[in-house]
C-alpha positions as CSV (number, residue, x, y, z in Angstrom):
1,M,12.7,-3.3,-1.3
2,T,15.1,-5.3,-3.3
3,D,14.2,-7.1,-6.5
4,D,15.0,-10.4,-4.8
5,T,12.6,-9.7,-2.0
6,I,9.9,-8.7,-4.5
7,E,10.5,-11.9,-6.5
8,D,10.4,-14.1,-3.4
9,T,7.1,-12.5,-2.2
10,I,5.5,-12.8,-5.7
11,K,6.6,-16.5,-5.8
12,S,5.2,-17.2,-2.4
13,L,1.9,-15.5,-3.2
14,N,1.8,-17.3,-6.6
15,D,2.4,-20.7,-4.9
16,I,-0.4,-20.0,-2.4
17,C,-2.9,-19.4,-5.3
18,V,-1.5,-22.4,-7.2
19,A,-2.0,-24.7,-4.2
20,I,-5.5,-23.5,-3.4
21,L,-6.6,-23.8,-7.0
22,Q,-4.6,-27.1,-7.5
23,T,-3.3,-26.0,-10.8
24,N,0.1,-26.1,-12.6
25,R,-0.4,-22.6,-14.2
26,N,1.9,-19.8,-13.3
27,I,-0.6,-17.3,-12.0
28,A,2.0,-14.5,-11.6
29,Q,2.9,-14.9,-15.2
30,D,-0.7,-14.9,-16.3
31,I,-1.2,-11.6,-14.4
32,L,2.0,-10.1,-15.9
33,I,1.0,-10.8,-19.5
34,G,-2.6,-9.7,-18.9
35,K,-4.4,-13.1,-19.0
36,L,-5.8,-12.2,-15.6
37,S,-6.8,-8.5,-15.3
38,F,-8.3,-6.3,-12.6
39,A,-10.9,-3.6,-12.6
40,S,-8.4,-1.1,-11.1
41,T,-4.8,-1.1,-10.0
42,T,-2.5,1.3,-8.3
43,V,1.1,1.7,-9.5
44,G,3.4,-0.1,-7.2
45,V,3.9,-0.2,-3.5
46,S,4.2,3.6,-2.9
47,A,0.8,4.2,-4.6
48,L,-0.7,1.2,-2.8
49,V,0.4,2.6,0.6
50,A,-0.8,6.1,-0.3
51,S,-4.2,4.6,-1.3
52,L,-4.7,2.7,1.9
53,G,-6.7,5.7,2.9
54,T,-9.7,5.1,5.0
55,A,-11.9,2.3,6.4
56,G,-15.5,2.1,5.5
57,T,-16.3,4.3,8.5
58,G,-14.2,7.1,7.2
59,T,-11.4,6.6,9.8
60,A,-7.9,6.5,8.5
61,I,-6.7,2.9,8.4
62,A,-3.3,4.0,9.6
63,S,-4.8,5.4,12.8
64,L,-6.6,2.1,13.6
65,S,-5.0,-0.7,15.7
66,G,-5.5,-4.3,16.5
67,A,-8.5,-6.1,15.1
68,A,-10.1,-3.0,13.7
69,S,-7.0,-2.3,11.7
70,T,-6.7,-5.9,10.4
71,S,-10.4,-6.0,9.5
72,A,-10.3,-2.7,7.7
73,T,-7.2,-3.5,5.8
74,L,-8.4,-7.0,4.8
75,A,-11.7,-5.5,3.7
76,W,-9.7,-3.0,1.7
77,I,-7.6,-5.6,-0.1
78,G,-10.4,-8.2,-0.4
79,G,-9.4,-10.6,2.3
80,S,-11.1,-11.9,5.5
81,V,-13.9,-9.4,5.6
82,V,-16.4,-10.3,2.8
83,V,-17.6,-6.8,2.1
84,G,-15.8,-3.5,1.8
85,G,-14.6,-0.9,-0.6
86,A,-11.9,-3.5,-1.6
87,M,-9.4,-2.3,-4.2
88,L,-10.0,-5.5,-6.0
89,T,-13.4,-6.3,-7.4
90,G,-14.3,-9.9,-6.5
91,G,-16.6,-10.3,-9.5
92,A,-14.0,-9.2,-12.0
93,I,-11.4,-11.5,-10.6
94,A,-13.8,-14.4,-10.2
95,V,-14.7,-14.1,-13.9
96,A,-11.0,-13.9,-14.9
97,V,-9.9,-16.8,-12.7
98,G,-12.9,-18.9,-13.7
99,S,-12.2,-18.4,-17.4
100,V,-8.5,-19.5,-17.0
101,Y,-8.8,-22.3,-14.4
102,L,-11.4,-24.6,-15.8
103,Y,-12.5,-27.7,-13.9
104,N,-10.4,-30.6,-15.0
105,G,-10.0,-33.5,-12.7
106,K,-8.0,-32.3,-9.7
107,K,-8.1,-28.6,-10.5
108,R,-10.5,-26.5,-8.4
109,V,-12.8,-24.0,-9.9
110,F,-12.6,-20.5,-8.3
111,D,-16.4,-20.2,-7.9
112,E,-16.5,-23.5,-6.0
113,L,-13.8,-22.5,-3.4
114,C,-14.8,-21.7,0.1
115,Q,-15.3,-18.0,0.8
116,Y,-12.1,-17.7,2.8
117,E,-10.2,-19.4,0.0
118,K,-11.6,-17.0,-2.5
119,E,-10.6,-14.1,-0.3
120,I,-7.0,-15.3,0.1
121,V,-6.7,-16.0,-3.7
122,N,-8.1,-12.5,-4.4
123,A,-5.8,-10.7,-2.0
124,S,-2.8,-12.7,-3.1
125,M,-3.4,-12.1,-6.8
126,K,-3.9,-8.4,-6.2
127,M,-0.7,-8.2,-4.2
128,I,1.2,-10.0,-7.0
129,K,-0.1,-7.3,-9.4
130,E,1.0,-4.5,-7.1
131,L,4.5,-6.0,-6.6
132,Q,4.8,-6.5,-10.4
133,E,4.0,-2.8,-10.8
134,E,6.7,-2.0,-8.2
135,Q,9.2,-3.9,-10.3
136,K,8.4,-1.8,-13.3
137,S,8.3,1.5,-11.3
138,Q,10.9,4.1,-11.8
139,T,10.5,5.3,-8.2
140,K,11.3,2.6,-5.6
141,A,9.3,2.3,-2.4
142,T,10.6,4.0,0.8
143,K,11.3,2.1,4.0
144,H,8.1,3.6,5.4
145,D,6.1,2.3,2.5
146,I,7.7,-1.2,2.9
147,A,6.8,-1.1,6.6
148,V,3.2,-0.1,5.9
149,L,2.9,-2.8,3.2
150,C,4.2,-5.4,5.5
151,D,2.3,-4.5,8.6
152,R,-1.0,-3.5,7.0
153,V,-1.3,-5.9,4.1
154,L,1.1,-8.8,3.9
155,Y,1.2,-9.6,7.7
156,P,-2.6,-9.6,8.0
157,L,-2.9,-11.7,4.9
158,L,-0.4,-14.2,6.3
159,I,-2.4,-14.3,9.6
160,N,-5.5,-15.0,7.6
161,I,-3.8,-17.8,5.7
162,Y,-2.6,-19.4,9.0
163,D,-6.1,-19.0,10.5
164,Y,-7.6,-21.1,7.7
165,T,-4.6,-23.5,7.2
166,D,-6.3,-26.6,8.5
167,D,-9.5,-25.9,6.5
168,I,-7.7,-25.2,3.3
169,S,-5.4,-28.2,3.7
170,S,-8.3,-30.5,4.2
171,N,-9.6,-29.4,0.7
172,L,-6.3,-30.2,-1.0
173,N,-4.7,-33.4,-2.3
174,T,-1.3,-34.5,-0.9
175,R,0.8,-32.7,-3.5
176,Y,-0.9,-29.4,-3.1
177,K,-1.0,-29.6,0.7
178,K,2.8,-29.7,0.6
179,K,3.0,-26.8,-1.9
180,F,0.6,-24.8,0.3
181,A,2.7,-25.5,3.4
182,D,5.9,-24.5,1.6
183,A,4.2,-21.3,0.3
184,R,3.0,-20.3,3.8
185,I,6.6,-20.7,5.1
186,G,8.0,-18.8,2.2
187,L,5.6,-15.9,2.7
188,M,6.3,-15.9,6.4
189,R,10.1,-15.5,5.6
190,C,9.3,-12.7,3.1
191,V,7.3,-10.9,5.8
192,E,10.2,-11.4,8.3
193,N,12.7,-10.0,5.7
194,L,10.5,-7.0,5.0
195,R,10.0,-6.2,8.7
196,S,13.8,-6.2,9.1
197,V,14.4,-3.7,6.3
């Protein structure tokens, strides 16, 4: 995974969060400098992939396929499925986001987002953090790790984003609708690039 690919993915995920929250803040920078923190974190992509572990049923996520795999993975990262042993704690991130992104005119408060918007923001922010850890890591991710990250995390997140595109866009003003559309396309390109590695 090249530094450019990591940067492009972080930028796309950041722009998705920025659009949904309708803010000018650089969320990725806030995460990097610790303004937004998480209850727990792994250390980069390799540790993330290793920790994918098991679904709530005890079944290895890697052994699942189709909708079961997508649901288990999204529950694990905090997307699409509301419950689950998600690696990110919704309450912790909601408090962090709520304290940084105060309601001011056009900005949207995290607590007032639709559930699917919260889930997408949560998962995107967690992935930003993991990719930032990867950038600092001495050991770079293997091709297998990249494939797992792409297929089990980023691709399901992208599908989730596209599933809710119309609903999310209807909640945004014109400027942020465009930013959201550009961010979706950017993330799709990142996923395509990662799948070709």
